[in-house]
VEXMIDREN-855338 format. One record per residue (C-alpha): residue number from 1; residue in one letter; y, z, x. Coordinates in nm, 3 decimals, decimal comma. Last residue first. Layout:
BEGIN
- nr	rest	v	w	u
- NUM	A	Y	Z	X
...
END
This chain:
BEGIN
- nr	rest	v	w	u
- 168	X	-0,479	-2,387	2,814
- 167	X	-0,812	-2,368	2,632
- 166	X	-1,058	-2,541	2,862
- 165	X	-0,864	-2,465	3,179
- 164	X	-0,845	-2,091	3,111
- 163	X	-1,210	-2,079	3,007
- 162	X	-1,317	-2,258	3,326
- 161	X	-1,104	-2,025	3,535
- 160	X	-1,264	-1,717	3,377
- 159	X	-1,612	-1,863	3,427
- 158	X	-1,532	-1,937	3,791
- 157	X	-1,411	-1,580	3,842
- 156	X	-1,758	-1,457	3,748
- 155	X	-1,793	-1,104	3,612
- 154	X	-1,624	-1,161	3,278
- 153	X	-1,384	-1,006	3,027
- 152	X	-1,174	-1,293	2,895
- 151	X	-0,882	-1,132	2,712
- 150	X	-0,732	-1,426	2,525
- 149	X	-0,386	-1,474	2,377
- 148	X	-0,311	-1,726	2,102
- 147	X	0,029	-1,842	1,980
- 146	X	0,167	-1,937	1,638
- 145	X	-0,115	-1,812	1,420
- 144	X	-0,270	-1,878	1,076
- 143	X	-0,248	-2,258	1,085
- 142	X	-0,587	-2,289	1,255
- 141	X	-0,769	-1,955	1,239
- 140	X	-1,115	-2,098	1,170
- 139	X	-1,070	-2,377	1,425
- 138	X	-0,944	-2,138	1,694
- 137	X	-1,229	-1,898	1,620
- 136	X	-1,496	-2,170	1,631
- 135	X	-1,359	-2,318	1,955
- 134	X	-1,361	-1,974	2,121
- 133	X	-1,720	-1,916	2,012
- 132	X	-1,817	-2,252	2,159
- 131	X	-1,660	-2,160	2,492
- 130	X	-1,798	-1,803	2,488
- 129	X	-2,157	-1,924	2,434
- 128	X	-2,319	-1,656	2,225
- 127	X	-2,456	-1,369	2,431
- 126	X	-2,698	-1,342	2,722
- 125	X	-2,607	-1,012	2,890
- 124	X	-2,400	-1,038	3,207
- 123	X	-2,437	-1,218	3,542
- 122	X	-2,259	-1,525	3,397
- 121	X	-2,219	-1,462	3,022
- 120	X	-1,848	-1,402	2,989
- 119	X	-1,719	-1,170	2,720
- 118	X	-1,440	-1,270	2,483
- 117	X	-1,156	-1,084	2,311
- 116	X	-0,910	-1,287	2,105
- 115	X	-0,551	-1,201	2,012
- 114	X	-0,388	-1,438	1,763
- 113	X	-0,014	-1,374	1,766
- 112	X	0,193	-1,460	1,460
- 111	X	0,559	-1,468	1,566
- 110	X	0,816	-1,315	1,327
- 109	X	0,919	-1,048	1,575
- 108	X	0,554	-0,960	1,639
- 107	X	0,294	-1,041	1,376
- 106	X	-0,065	-0,951	1,449
- 105	X	-0,377	-1,162	1,423
- 104	X	-0,706	-1,008	1,528
- 103	X	-1,009	-1,118	1,723
- 102	X	-1,364	-1,026	1,813
- 101	X	-1,442	-0,816	1,507
- 100	X	-1,595	-0,476	1,460
- 99	X	-1,950	-0,348	1,425
- 98	X	-2,229	-0,579	1,542
- 97	X	-2,379	-0,810	1,277
- 96	X	-2,192	-1,110	1,421
- 95	X	-2,375	-1,085	1,754
- 94	X	-2,132	-1,038	2,045
- 93	X	-1,935	-1,355	2,119
- 92	X	-1,611	-1,214	1,980
- 91	X	-1,593	-0,938	2,239
- 90	X	-1,477	-0,617	2,071
- 89	X	-1,140	-0,570	1,906
- 88	X	-0,920	-0,267	1,852
- 87	X	-0,588	-0,291	1,666
- 86	X	-0,650	-0,476	1,337
- 85	X	-1,020	-0,396	1,357
- 84	X	-0,934	-0,034	1,283
- 83	X	-1,203	0,069	1,030
- 82	X	-1,486	-0,151	1,159
- 81	X	-1,416	-0,076	1,525
- 80	X	-1,374	0,293	1,437
- 79	X	-1,710	0,286	1,261
- 78	X	-1,880	0,155	1,575
- 77	X	-1,699	0,380	1,826
- 76	X	-1,878	0,712	1,763
- 75	X	-2,189	0,652	1,977
- 74	X	-1,996	0,567	2,294
- 73	X	-2,151	0,284	2,497
- 72	X	-2,076	0,021	2,232
- 71	X	-1,799	-0,176	2,404
- 70	X	-1,953	-0,145	2,751
- 69	X	-1,971	-0,525	2,797
- 68	X	-1,604	-0,567	2,715
- 67	X	-1,322	-0,418	2,506
- 66	X	-0,975	-0,506	2,386
- 65	X	-0,715	-0,261	2,258
- 64	X	-0,410	-0,387	2,068
- 63	X	-0,067	-0,224	2,033
- 62	X	-0,113	0,013	2,327
- 61	X	0,170	0,264	2,342
- 60	X	0,027	0,600	2,448
- 59	X	-0,055	0,677	2,083
- 58	X	-0,277	0,367	2,074
- 57	X	-0,446	0,467	2,398
- 56	X	-0,501	0,821	2,264
- 55	X	-0,662	0,682	1,947
- 54	X	-0,897	0,474	2,159
- 53	X	-0,980	0,781	2,369
- 52	X	-1,052	0,980	2,051
- 51	X	-1,280	0,707	1,912
- 50	X	-1,488	0,675	2,226
- 49	X	-1,457	0,405	2,489
- 48	X	-1,717	0,270	2,726
- 47	X	-1,807	0,408	3,063
- 46	X	-1,825	0,745	3,236
- 45	X	-1,498	0,921	3,158
- 44	X	-1,403	0,720	2,855
- 43	X	-1,136	0,456	2,910
- 42	X	-1,387	0,201	3,041
- 41	X	-1,358	-0,056	2,761
- 40	X	-0,989	0,006	2,717
- 39	X	-0,844	-0,336	2,794
- 38	X	-0,481	-0,295	2,689
- 37	X	-0,263	-0,542	2,498
- 36	X	0,105	-0,452	2,469
- 35	X	0,332	-0,656	2,242
- 34	X	0,713	-0,676	2,237
- 33	X	0,779	-0,547	2,588
- 32	X	1,145	-0,508	2,683
- 31	X	1,053	-0,419	3,042
- 30	X	1,221	-0,077	3,043
- 29	X	1,102	-0,002	2,687
- 28	X	0,743	-0,098	2,759
- 27	X	0,755	0,099	3,084
- 26	X	0,882	0,410	2,904
- 25	X	0,606	0,378	2,641
- 24	X	0,341	0,331	2,910
- 23	X	0,426	0,613	3,151
- 22	X	0,271	0,952	3,076
- 21	X	0,005	0,845	2,827
- 20	X	-0,073	0,547	3,049
- 19	X	-0,132	0,775	3,348
- 18	X	-0,343	1,012	3,138
- 17	X	-0,566	0,722	3,028
- 16	X	-0,616	0,604	3,385
- 15	X	-0,699	0,953	3,508
- 14	X	-0,920	1,031	3,206
- 13	X	-1,146	0,735	3,278
- 12	X	-1,069	0,379	3,376
- 11	X	-0,818	0,160	3,195
- 10	X	-0,943	-0,191	3,254
- 9	X	-0,666	-0,449	3,268
- 8	X	-0,320	-0,416	3,116
- 7	X	-0,146	-0,699	2,935
- 6	X	0,225	-0,688	2,861
- 5	X	0,354	-0,952	2,621
- 4	X	0,723	-1,042	2,611
- 3	X	0,812	-1,286	2,334
- 2	X	1,113	-1,500	2,416
- 1	X	1,284	-1,671	2,126
END
């Protein structure tokens, strides 16, 4: 079985959101996409994502929304992260008491997909070590997924490469 996953990087502002609203479902159909993961952390006009923008992304065709360092910029997103943790995830290495969760498992055509969101720490806020956090999640979810997908939101390309090599 071939599982087609479309990942879309930072959606920025109303222009980016409007473009996805106009085109994403048609593109998913044309490409035979089974799962669409969208980074929406800058979907609101200035930065961050508010509840209504997250809902618009989901209506546009996003199956899972990942976030980044601006995850909590909008005041109304915390409860939405708690309520809809199955479709919108914040970086897993944020403090555990923060609203939301850093991963979700979704089933697509009989395949259990573990989607993880992680934030790098080079030139960003000091958070939990993303490598150790990744190990903890994979250990905790062992046997509960068939494949894992990671959105590594980071400033340093070297940190992204290191994560890719460590967990390939």
